[in-house]
Structures are given as C-alpha cells and as structure tokens.
Backbone as JSON, one array per atom type, in Angstrom:
{
  "sequence": "MRMRALAALGVLVSGLVHFKLYFDWAHEDSQIGPAFLLNAGAGLVIAVLLMTWRHWLPPLLAVGFGLSTLAAFVTAATVGLFGVSEVWTGWAVWTAAIAEIVAVVAGVAILLQEPRPQLRRSRPVAQPDRSR",
  "N": [[2.12, 13.71, -10.48], [1.58, 14.7, -8.01], [-0.41, 13.03, -6.88], [1.07, 10.73, -6.53], [2.8, 11.55, -4.57], [1.05, 12.05, -2.54], [0.02, 9.46, -2.13], [2.38, 8.16, -1.31], [2.9, 9.67, 0.98], [0.73, 8.77, 2.54], [1.26, 5.93, 2.92], [3.72, 6.07, 4.12], [3.17, 7.52, 6.52], [1.43, 5.71, 7.79], [3.17, 3.54, 8.14], [5.06, 4.72, 9.81], [3.55, 5.22, 12.14], [2.99, 2.57, 12.85], [5.64, 1.76, 13.41], [6.28, 3.31, 15.7], [4.33, 2.33, 17.45], [5.24, -0.25, 17.61], [7.46, 0.02, 19.29], [6.25, 1.08, 21.56], [4.37, -0.87, 22.53], [3.94, -3.19, 20.93], [6.22, -4.77, 20.5], [6.31, -6.57, 22.5], [4.7, -8.64, 21.88], [4.74, -11.68, 20.25], [3.69, -12.21, 17.77], [2.27, -10.03, 16.76], [4.22, -7.96, 16.91], [6.34, -8.51, 15.0], [4.84, -8.18, 12.7], [4.09, -5.44, 12.8], [6.66, -4.37, 12.49], [7.2, -5.15, 9.91], [5.17, -3.89, 8.51], [6.05, -1.24, 8.92], [8.45, -1.2, 7.51], [7.66, -1.89, 4.99], [6.0, 0.24, 4.39], [7.88, 2.28, 4.13], [9.47, 1.32, 1.97], [7.49, 1.17, -0.1], [6.72, 3.83, -0.31], [9.08, 5.04, -1.23], [9.37, 3.71, -3.65], [6.96, 4.67, -5.01], [7.75, 7.31, -5.48], [9.97, 7.16, -7.01], [9.77, 5.29, -9.14], [8.14, 5.13, -12.04], [5.78, 3.43, -12.65], [3.09, 1.06, -12.84], [3.06, -0.68, -10.76], [3.95, 0.23, -8.03], [1.73, 2.12, -7.25], [-0.33, 0.1, -7.14], [0.7, -1.48, -5.11], [0.5, 0.33, -3.01], [-2.26, 0.57, -2.73], [-2.87, -2.1, -1.96], [-1.39, -2.32, 0.37], [-2.69, -0.33, 2.01], [-5.38, -1.35, 2.13], [-4.98, -3.92, 3.23], [-3.73, -3.34, 5.7], [-5.61, -1.75, 6.94], [-7.78, -3.63, 7.03], [-6.65, -5.44, 8.74], [-6.59, -3.97, 11.18], [-9.42, -3.5, 11.45], [-10.31, -6.1, 11.82], [-8.91, -6.68, 14.24], [-10.21, -4.88, 15.87], [-12.9, -5.8, 15.9], [-13.26, -8.69, 16.09], [-10.89, -9.51, 17.15], [-7.42, -10.06, 16.85], [-4.95, -12.39, 16.68], [-5.05, -12.58, 19.48], [-5.11, -9.94, 20.19], [-7.12, -7.18, 20.99], [-8.55, -4.3, 19.73], [-9.57, -0.91, 19.88], [-11.48, 1.85, 18.54], [-10.12, 4.32, 19.28], [-7.89, 6.96, 20.2], [-4.98, 8.74, 19.09], [-3.12, 7.42, 17.4], [-4.57, 5.33, 16.25], [-6.51, 6.67, 14.63], [-4.88, 8.35, 13.09], [-3.32, 6.43, 11.65], [-5.43, 5.05, 10.33], [-6.63, 7.01, 8.73], [-4.42, 7.71, 7.08], [-4.14, 5.29, 5.77], [-6.48, 5.12, 4.36], [-6.12, 7.34, 2.67], [-3.87, 6.39, 1.31], [-5.04, 4.35, -0.18], [-7.08, 5.58, -1.79], [-5.54, 7.56, -3.18], [-3.77, 5.76, -4.52], [-5.57, 4.29, -6.13], [-6.5, 6.4, -7.68], [-4.13, 7.13, -9.06], [-3.68, 4.81, -10.56], [-5.92, 4.95, -12.28], [-5.6, 7.37, -13.6], [-2.94, 7.74, -14.64], [-1.22, 7.12, -17.69], [-0.72, 3.94, -19.06], [1.91, 2.1, -20.53], [1.49, 0.87, -23.77], [1.18, -2.48, -24.9], [3.5, -3.8, -27.18], [2.66, -4.71, -30.37], [3.33, -7.31, -32.52], [4.22, -6.99, -35.9], [2.41, -8.37, -38.69], [3.66, -11.09, -40.44], [4.71, -10.82, -43.72], [3.11, -12.41, -46.26], [3.93, -14.51, -49.0], [3.05, -13.69, -52.39], [0.83, -15.61, -53.91], [-0.68, -15.67, -56.11], [0.12, -15.96, -58.73]],
  "CA": [[3.13, 13.5, -9.47], [0.96, 15.04, -6.66], [-1.1, 11.88, -6.33], [2.1, 9.78, -6.06], [3.36, 12.12, -3.31], [-0.05, 11.84, -1.54], [-0.03, 8.01, -1.81], [3.63, 7.95, -0.57], [2.7, 10.13, 2.38], [-0.18, 7.81, 3.27], [1.94, 4.66, 3.29], [4.81, 6.42, 5.06], [2.66, 7.91, 7.89], [0.97, 4.51, 8.39], [4.37, 2.85, 8.5], [5.69, 5.38, 11.0], [2.68, 4.99, 13.31], [3.2, 1.23, 13.31], [6.97, 1.72, 13.99], [6.15, 3.87, 16.96], [3.54, 1.44, 18.31], [6.09, -1.42, 17.86], [8.27, 0.27, 20.55], [5.37, 1.35, 22.65], [3.82, -2.07, 23.11], [3.83, -4.32, 20.06], [7.39, -5.6, 20.59], [6.09, -7.59, 23.54], [3.88, -9.66, 21.25], [5.58, -12.3, 19.25], [3.04, -12.29, 16.46], [1.89, -8.67, 16.3], [5.4, -7.25, 16.82], [7.02, -8.62, 13.68], [3.91, -7.62, 11.71], [4.25, -4.02, 12.88], [7.87, -3.95, 11.93], [7.06, -5.42, 8.51], [4.37, -2.79, 8.14], [6.89, 0.0, 8.88], [9.46, -1.36, 6.45], [6.86, -1.94, 3.77], [5.55, 1.55, 4.13], [8.99, 3.04, 3.64], [9.77, 0.95, 0.62], [6.5, 1.56, -1.04], [6.8, 5.32, -0.45], [10.29, 5.32, -2.1], [9.0, 3.21, -5.06], [6.07, 5.64, -5.59], [8.41, 8.59, -5.87], [11.14, 6.95, -7.97], [9.52, 4.4, -10.25], [6.93, 5.52, -12.7], [5.22, 2.18, -13.09], [1.72, 0.8, -12.24], [3.14, -1.5, -9.54], [3.91, 0.97, -6.77], [0.33, 2.46, -6.75], [-1.06, -1.09, -6.77], [1.21, -1.83, -3.77], [-0.07, 1.28, -1.99], [-3.69, 0.15, -2.5], [-2.9, -3.33, -1.23], [-0.95, -1.88, 1.74], [-3.73, 0.39, 2.78], [-6.51, -2.23, 2.4], [-4.62, -5.01, 4.16], [-3.52, -2.87, 6.97], [-6.94, -1.36, 7.48], [-8.47, -4.85, 7.31], [-6.19, -6.1, 9.98], [-7.07, -3.25, 12.28], [-10.84, -3.7, 11.65], [-10.38, -7.43, 12.46], [-8.52, -6.55, 15.65], [-11.22, -4.13, 16.63], [-14.15, -6.48, 15.91], [-13.15, -10.09, 16.64], [-9.62, -9.76, 17.76], [-6.34, -10.63, 15.92], [-3.87, -13.01, 17.53], [-5.28, -12.25, 20.86], [-5.19, -8.48, 20.46], [-8.43, -6.53, 20.69], [-8.36, -2.88, 19.64], [-10.76, -0.07, 19.88], [-11.34, 3.01, 17.64], [-9.81, 5.52, 20.01], [-6.46, 7.36, 20.23], [-4.39, 9.41, 17.92], [-2.46, 6.43, 16.53], [-5.61, 4.59, 15.49], [-7.12, 7.6, 13.65], [-3.82, 8.75, 12.11], [-3.05, 5.3, 10.71], [-6.68, 4.76, 9.49], [-6.8, 8.09, 7.69], [-3.31, 7.56, 6.21], [-4.33, 4.1, 4.93], [-7.57, 5.46, 3.35], [-5.48, 8.17, 1.71], [-3.06, 5.56, 0.35], [-5.92, 3.57, -1.14], [-7.8, 6.54, -2.65], [-4.57, 8.13, -4.11], [-3.31, 4.69, -5.35], [-6.54, 4.03, -7.16], [-6.49, 7.57, -8.62], [-2.96, 7.02, -9.95], [-3.99, 3.69, -11.57], [-6.91, 5.36, -13.25], [-5.17, 8.54, -14.37], [-1.66, 7.67, -15.33], [-1.28, 6.26, -18.82], [0.14, 2.79, -19.06], [2.48, 1.78, -21.84], [0.83, -0.17, -24.57], [1.99, -3.69, -25.33], [3.92, -3.83, -28.53], [2.1, -5.79, -31.16], [4.26, -7.62, -33.58], [3.66, -6.84, -37.2], [2.15, -9.6, -39.3], [4.71, -11.46, -41.38], [4.3, -10.7, -45.08], [2.93, -13.64, -46.95], [4.3, -14.41, -50.44], [1.96, -13.58, -53.27], [0.66, -16.93, -54.63], [-1.7, -15.59, -57.16], [0.65, -16.22, -60.04]],
  "C": [[2.57, 13.78, -8.02], [0.3, 13.85, -6.06], [-0.07, 10.87, -5.84], [2.67, 10.32, -4.76], [2.31, 11.88, -2.23], [-0.1, 10.36, -1.11], [1.24, 7.68, -0.98], [3.51, 8.45, 0.83], [1.86, 9.22, 3.17], [0.49, 6.58, 3.75], [3.08, 4.91, 4.22], [4.26, 6.72, 6.5], [2.14, 6.58, 8.55], [2.07, 3.64, 8.89], [5.02, 3.38, 9.73], [4.91, 5.18, 12.26], [2.89, 3.52, 13.82], [4.62, 1.02, 13.91], [6.95, 2.22, 15.41], [5.46, 2.89, 17.92], [4.34, 0.13, 18.56], [6.86, -1.13, 19.2], [7.48, 0.58, 21.75], [4.9, 0.09, 23.32], [3.87, -3.33, 22.19], [5.04, -5.25, 20.08], [7.25, -6.71, 21.57], [5.31, -8.77, 22.96], [4.66, -10.32, 20.16], [4.97, -12.49, 17.88], [2.79, -10.91, 15.87], [3.17, -7.83, 16.08], [6.07, -7.26, 15.48], [6.14, -8.09, 12.61], [4.02, -6.05, 11.63], [5.57, -3.57, 12.27], [7.83, -4.11, 10.4], [6.27, -4.37, 7.87], [5.25, -1.5, 7.92], [7.84, -0.02, 7.76], [8.77, -1.24, 5.09], [6.45, -0.46, 3.38], [6.71, 2.45, 3.6], [9.38, 2.66, 2.2], [8.75, 1.33, -0.45], [6.54, 3.04, -1.34], [7.95, 5.69, -1.43], [9.92, 4.87, -3.5], [8.01, 4.17, -5.72], [6.75, 6.88, -6.08], [9.48, 8.36, -6.89], [10.82, 6.06, -9.08], [8.15, 4.65, -10.81], [6.36, 4.22, -13.41], [3.91, 1.93, -12.35], [1.91, -0.01, -10.92], [3.13, -0.82, -8.18], [2.51, 1.5, -6.36], [-0.47, 1.25, -6.37], [-0.62, -1.58, -5.36], [0.66, -0.91, -2.66], [-1.49, 0.92, -1.64], [-3.7, -1.1, -1.62], [-2.41, -3.16, 0.19], [-1.97, -1.32, 2.55], [-4.9, -0.56, 3.1], [-6.15, -3.29, 3.42], [-4.35, -4.52, 5.55], [-4.81, -2.39, 7.69], [-7.74, -2.54, 7.87], [-8.02, -5.53, 8.54], [-6.6, -5.33, 11.13], [-8.62, -3.5, 12.55], [-11.03, -5.08, 12.29], [-10.02, -7.39, 13.86], [-9.59, -5.84, 16.45], [-12.58, -4.83, 16.71], [-14.05, -7.88, 16.63], [-11.87, -10.43, 17.28], [-8.63, -10.37, 16.66], [-5.17, -11.11, 16.72], [-3.88, -12.65, 18.96], [-5.22, -10.79, 21.23], [-6.5, -7.92, 19.99], [-8.18, -4.97, 20.74], [-9.65, -2.16, 19.7], [-10.43, 1.29, 18.97], [-11.1, 4.29, 18.51], [-8.28, 5.74, 20.0], [-5.94, 7.94, 18.96], [-3.77, 8.4, 16.96], [-3.45, 5.71, 15.65], [-6.1, 5.48, 14.29], [-6.09, 8.07, 12.65], [-3.49, 7.66, 11.1], [-4.27, 5.07, 9.77], [-6.79, 5.78, 8.4], [-5.7, 7.98, 6.68], [-3.48, 6.36, 5.2], [-5.47, 4.38, 3.92], [-6.99, 6.42, 2.29], [-4.6, 7.41, 0.73], [-3.84, 4.83, -0.69], [-6.57, 4.45, -2.15], [-6.73, 7.08, -3.67], [-3.99, 6.97, -5.05], [-4.27, 4.36, -6.45], [-6.58, 5.13, -8.21], [-5.31, 7.5, -9.57], [-3.17, 5.92, -10.99], [-4.95, 4.13, -12.62], [-6.44, 6.52, -14.12], [-3.93, 8.47, -15.17], [-1.75, 6.73, -16.54], [-0.29, 5.12, -18.65], [0.68, 2.53, -20.37], [1.74, 0.66, -22.52], [1.7, -1.32, -24.85], [2.34, -3.53, -26.85], [3.29, -5.04, -29.28], [3.04, -6.06, -32.33], [3.5, -7.45, -34.9], [3.44, -8.23, -37.88], [3.29, -9.84, -40.34], [4.08, -11.36, -42.75], [4.22, -12.06, -45.74], [3.32, -13.46, -48.48], [3.03, -14.38, -51.24], [1.9, -14.84, -54.09], [-0.37, -16.9, -55.72], [-1.17, -15.79, -58.56], [0.62, -17.64, -60.51]]
}
C-alpha cells in the first residue's frame, strides 16, 4: 500500500504543478493550456484510482502518465512543443520532473510486487469411456 500511496503522490503533485502553471501562463496558449488542464485532471483521477482500486491498471496508468508527461517536457526543452520552448530551471520544472519519476518508479514497483489474479482455467470435460 505504501508504493500505491507514493505513486499516487507522484501523479497528484505533477498534476497540481500543471494546474498552477495553467493559471500562471499556460491558459494563454490554445494548445498547451488544455493539455495542462488534462494533465491536472488525469493526475487527480489516477491518484484516486491508485488508492481505491486494487487492480493492475492504475499503476500502469501512473507509469504511462509519468513517462508521457516527462517526455512532453523533454521535447519542449529540446526541440520545442507547439511553439513552447522550456528550460530545466525553476521549482515547477524540478518538482514536476521528480514527481513524474517517482510515479514511474513506484508504478513499476507495484506492477512487479503485487500479485495479479490468475486466469481461471476451465476443467477439461470428462470424455466417456469407450474401451468397452
């Protein structure tokens, strides 16, 4: 349960940073603004799912959330994303990046540690004895 809480904290912190940045500057951009709001909402939903639904899907969502958000920032910091160029400076950048790495590492740990239910195998149908 600790790993789930850690993954939930990672996606939630990243979502909150993006929510704040939406109001700081991203709301002025018609492409980046909605993406930041989507990130904030997804972070909240995934955090709730991680804490309430003991299934493999929420940790997988946390991994995907962390990787995709981090990849979008790296893209913006290297070649630009929708006309936005970022740099690796500032509290928001490092807070979100660390939170996303935490979400990925904790999500992978959950997927590796928690047992998954086995698929039920149907019993073979008894064949009639034809040796007589």
